[in-house]
N, C-alpha and C positions, 0 to 999 in steps of 0.2 A: 554124169548122173548123180554121183555122190553129193556134189555141191547143191544140185537141184533138190535132192531129198532133204538135205540139211536145211536149206533156205525155205522150202515150201511145205514139208510134211512133218518134220520132227517138232514135237511140242516140248520135249524135255531137254536135258543137257546133251548137246551134240557130242561132247567128249566121251559119252558112254557108247557111242556108235562109231565115231571117227577118231582116228589118230593121224595127225598131219594130213596127208592127201589120200588116205586109204581107210578101209575099215579096220577097227581094232582087232588085235589078235583074239581069237576065240569066237569070231563070227565067220561062218562058212558062207560063201557067196556062190550060188549056182546060177548059171545062165543056160536056159534050155536043158536042165538036168545034167549039166557038165560043170565041174569045178572051175571057177573063173581063173584059177592058176593056169589051167590048160588053155584058156582062151586069151591070155595076154593081160589079165587083170585090168588095170585102168587104161591100157592101150586099146582094149576092145571097143569097137564102135557099135553101139546098139542099133539093131535093125527093127523095123516094124514087126510086131508079133512076137518079139523076144519075151520070154518069161524069166523074171528075176526073182530069186528066193534068197532070203537071209535067214540063216539058222545059227542060233547061239549054241556053241559046243560047251559052254560053261553051265554047270548045274550043281546043285547041292546034293548031299548024300546022306 
């Protein structure tokens, strides 16, 4: 999924979103409201109807 997002949807610098084969530190990935760390990260196989959410945990103050 990450490669597909990079190749088909990202319009800016992919290095801001991806680091090697995964998302950069500071980006929380949720699969069906569950942290993807608990789902096996890149080993998880997407299912029809899955909801994926990317949340930046980096912010200014």
